[in-house]
C-alpha positions as CSV (number, residue, x, y, z in Angstrom):
1,M,96.9,140.4,52.7
2,F,96.5,137.8,55.4
3,S,96.5,134.4,53.5
4,T,96.5,131.0,55.2
5,C,99.4,128.6,54.8
6,D,100.7,125.2,55.8
7,I,103.7,124.8,58.1
8,E,106.3,122.7,56.5
9,E,109.3,123.7,58.6
10,R,110.5,122.8,62.0
11,I,109.3,125.1,64.8
12,D,111.9,126.2,67.3
13,S,109.7,127.9,69.8
14,Y,105.9,127.4,70.6
15,V,104.4,130.6,72.1
16,V,101.0,130.2,73.6
17,D,98.4,132.8,74.7
18,L,97.3,131.1,77.9
19,S,93.7,132.5,77.8
20,V,93.0,130.6,74.6
21,V,93.8,127.1,76.0
22,I,92.2,127.9,79.4
23,R,88.8,128.6,77.8
24,S,89.0,125.7,75.2
25,T,89.9,123.3,77.9
26,A,87.3,124.6,80.4
27,A,84.6,124.1,77.8
28,V,85.5,120.4,77.5
29,L,86.2,119.6,81.2
30,T,83.4,121.3,83.0
31,A,81.4,118.1,83.2
32,E,84.2,116.3,85.0
33,S,85.0,116.3,88.7
34,I,88.6,117.5,88.8
35,T,90.7,119.8,91.0
36,F,92.3,123.1,90.0
37,R,95.7,121.3,90.0
38,E,94.4,118.6,87.6
39,F,92.9,121.3,85.4
40,V,96.2,123.3,85.2
41,L,98.3,120.2,84.5
42,T,95.8,119.1,81.8
43,I,96.3,122.4,80.1
44,L,100.1,122.3,80.5
45,N,100.4,118.8,79.2
46,N,98.2,119.6,76.2
47,I,100.5,122.5,75.4
48,A,103.5,120.2,75.8
49,S,101.8,117.6,73.4
50,S,101.3,120.3,70.8
51,A,104.9,121.4,71.1
52,R,106.2,117.9,70.6
53,T,104.0,117.5,67.5
54,L,105.7,120.6,66.1
55,H,109.1,119.3,67.2
56,A,109.5,122.6,69.3
57,K,112.3,122.7,71.8
58,E,110.9,125.6,73.8
59,I,107.5,126.7,75.2
60,S,106.6,130.3,76.1
61,I,103.3,130.6,78.0
62,V,102.1,134.2,78.1
63,K,99.5,135.5,80.6
64,D,97.7,138.7,81.0
65,F,98.6,140.9,84.0
66,Y,95.9,142.4,86.1
67,S,97.1,145.7,87.5
68,D,95.3,147.5,90.3
69,L,95.8,150.8,88.4
70,S,94.5,150.2,84.9
71,I,92.3,152.0,82.3
72,K,90.5,148.7,82.0
73,N,89.2,148.7,85.6
74,A,85.9,150.3,84.7
75,T,85.1,147.5,82.2
76,R,86.2,144.8,84.7
77,A,84.0,146.3,87.4
78,Q,81.0,145.7,85.1
79,R,81.9,142.1,84.9
80,G,81.7,141.6,88.6
81,T,85.3,142.1,89.7
82,S,84.2,143.0,93.3
83,V,83.5,139.3,93.9
84,E,86.3,137.6,95.9
85,F,87.3,134.1,95.0
86,V,89.0,131.9,97.5
87,F,90.3,128.5,96.3
88,N,93.4,126.3,96.4
89,A,95.1,124.0,93.9
90,D,93.4,120.9,95.5
91,D,89.9,122.4,95.6
92,P,87.3,121.1,93.0
93,L,86.9,123.0,89.8
94,P,83.6,124.9,89.8
95,K,81.0,123.7,87.3
96,D,80.3,127.3,86.2
97,I,84.0,128.1,85.5
98,M,83.1,129.6,82.1
99,N,81.2,132.3,83.9
100,D,84.0,132.7,86.4
101,L,86.5,133.2,83.6
102,S,84.8,136.6,82.9
103,N,86.0,137.9,86.3
104,S,89.5,139.3,86.4
105,R,90.1,138.4,90.0
106,F,89.3,134.8,89.4
107,K,91.5,134.7,86.3
108,K,94.4,136.4,88.2
109,K,94.3,133.7,90.9
110,L,93.9,131.0,88.3
111,N,96.8,132.3,86.2
112,K,99.1,132.3,89.3
113,M,98.7,128.5,89.5
114,F,100.4,128.1,86.1
115,S,103.7,129.3,87.7
116,D,103.2,127.4,90.9
117,R,106.5,125.5,91.4
118,S,104.7,122.5,93.0
119,I,102.5,122.1,90.0
120,L,105.2,122.7,87.4
121,S,107.3,119.9,89.0
122,D,104.6,117.4,87.7
123,W,104.5,118.9,84.3
124,Q,105.5,116.5,81.5
125,W,107.8,118.8,79.7
126,Q,111.6,118.6,80.2
127,E,112.8,121.1,77.7
128,D,113.2,124.9,78.0
129,F,110.2,127.1,78.9
130,S,109.3,130.6,80.1
131,I,106.0,131.7,81.8
132,T,105.0,135.2,82.7
133,D,104.2,135.5,86.4
134,G,102.8,138.9,87.2
135,K,105.7,141.3,86.9
136,E,108.3,138.5,86.7
137,I,109.3,135.7,84.3
138,F,109.7,132.2,85.6
139,S,111.9,130.2,83.1
140,R,114.0,127.2,82.6
141,A,116.9,127.3,80.1
142,G,119.7,124.7,79.8
143,G,118.3,122.8,82.8
144,Q,118.5,125.9,85.0
145,T,115.3,127.4,86.5
146,S,115.1,131.1,87.5
147,S,112.6,133.7,88.5
148,D,113.7,137.1,87.1
149,V,112.3,140.6,87.1
150,I,114.9,142.0,84.8
151,V,114.9,139.6,81.9
152,F,111.9,141.3,80.4
153,E,110.4,144.7,81.0
154,V,106.9,143.4,81.5
155,K,105.9,145.8,84.2
156,A,104.2,148.3,81.9
157,L,102.4,145.6,79.8
158,E,99.1,144.2,80.9
159,E,97.9,142.1,78.0
160,A,99.4,138.9,76.5
161,D,99.2,140.4,72.9
162,N,102.1,142.7,73.8
163,R,103.9,140.5,76.4
164,L,104.4,137.7,73.8
165,L,106.7,140.0,71.8
166,L,109.1,140.0,74.7
167,H,109.0,136.3,74.9
168,I,109.9,136.0,71.1
169,Q,112.7,138.6,71.5
170,H,114.2,136.8,74.4
171,T,114.1,133.4,72.7
172,L,115.4,135.0,69.4
173,N,118.4,136.3,71.3
174,R,119.3,132.7,72.3
175,G,119.4,131.6,68.6
176,K,115.9,130.3,67.9
177,K,114.7,131.3,64.5
178,T,111.2,129.8,63.7
179,F,108.2,130.6,66.0
180,L,104.6,129.5,66.1
181,V,102.2,131.7,68.1
182,R,98.8,130.1,69.3
183,T,96.0,132.7,69.7
184,V,92.5,133.7,68.9
185,D,93.2,137.4,69.4
186,S,93.3,139.4,66.2
187,D,95.4,142.0,68.0
188,V,98.3,139.5,68.1
189,V,98.2,139.2,64.3
190,V,98.2,143.0,63.9
191,I,101.0,143.5,66.4
192,C,103.2,140.7,65.1
193,T,102.9,141.9,61.5
194,S,103.7,145.4,62.5
195,Y,106.7,144.4,64.6
196,L,108.1,141.7,62.2
197,E,110.6,144.1,60.5
198,Q,112.4,144.6,63.8
199,F,112.8,140.9,64.3
200,L,114.2,140.5,60.8
201,D,116.7,143.3,61.5
202,H,117.9,141.1,64.4
203,D,118.0,137.9,62.3
204,P,117.1,137.9,58.6
205,Q,116.3,134.1,58.9
206,F,113.5,134.8,61.5
207,R,110.2,133.1,60.6
208,L,106.9,133.7,62.4
209,F,103.7,131.7,62.1
210,I,100.4,132.2,63.8
211,D,97.9,129.5,64.7
212,F,94.7,131.6,64.7
213,G,91.1,130.8,65.5
214,T,89.1,127.8,66.6
215,G,87.2,124.9,65.0
216,Q,86.5,125.3,61.2
217,N,87.9,128.9,61.4
218,R,91.2,127.9,62.7
219,H,94.1,128.6,60.3
220,W,97.8,129.1,60.1
221,Y,99.3,132.3,58.8
222,C,102.9,133.0,57.8
223,I,103.5,136.6,59.0
224,N,106.6,136.9,56.8
225,D,104.3,136.4,53.8
226,C,101.8,138.8,55.2
227,L,104.5,141.5,55.5
228,G,105.7,140.8,51.9
229,A,102.1,141.1,50.6
230,M,101.2,144.4,52.3
231,G,104.6,146.1,52.5
232,T,106.5,147.7,55.3
233,P,104.7,151.1,55.4
234,T,101.2,149.5,55.7
235,A,102.5,147.0,58.3
236,L,103.9,149.8,60.5
237,G,100.6,151.6,60.2
238,L,98.9,148.7,61.8
239,M,100.7,149.4,65.1
240,F,99.3,153.0,65.1
241,F,95.8,151.6,64.4
242,H,96.1,149.1,67.3
243,A,97.1,151.8,69.7
244,F,94.6,154.4,68.5
245,S,91.7,151.9,68.7
246,G,92.4,150.7,72.1
247,C,95.3,149.0,73.9
248,D,97.0,148.9,77.4
249,S,97.5,152.6,77.6
250,T,94.7,153.9,75.4
251,A,91.0,153.5,76.0
252,S,88.9,152.0,73.2
253,F,86.1,153.8,71.5
254,F,82.7,153.4,73.3
255,R,80.8,150.6,71.8
256,H,83.0,150.4,68.7
257,N,85.4,147.4,68.3
258,K,88.5,147.4,66.1
259,G,86.7,145.8,63.1
260,Q,84.0,148.5,63.1
261,I,86.6,151.3,63.2
262,M,88.6,149.6,60.4
263,E,85.5,149.5,58.2
264,S,84.7,153.1,58.8
């Protein structure tokens, strides 16, 4: 049902799951002596470079939100969330950042830097963009920047896999038709496939591609083709499976991931 494809059409909007590029960049740059500011700008400029290659005119950067009241807090506590991290943009990046990235408090503070206005002013991207910033959205459209709580209802959504749908809907409302999502989270593929019918109801010319995986296992998927192959009833059933097996508002099964549940 999920067959790979090549992208031969122009991409209007490039949607990025930030955690993907943070980890891939950290794995490469940990041997270098750089500051947090330089690390963030390297990631932002790499995203901009990919967008230019795709001829995209808009970038959406989607971040997880770490709520103080969350069903995920028990899992986060096991990862050492009690450890406090104090650092500023001009502090050196820690050599063990890959370990720190497993700590939600560290990620929350690092994620905040990607919407720091003083850092974004040095970003080499002059087109439109939107970035989730906690419960707000910081965006630039038509040369105008704004920070808005009302543009998206992001308050109830913690993870990027759900939040990116709101970015797509917002951009679709402004006339964009072809989207590419960069992620390594299989939940994103499931959610996008299940939700595609609603995007097509809004605009029958809507096209959605997903750049999924890393290294030799990195592939592009056309979600329109996936929906056509499996049919609407099966696609809609995927959303129930996603919610039932663990999401923002539903705890996952103890020691059973989604793949194991699907196989059973």
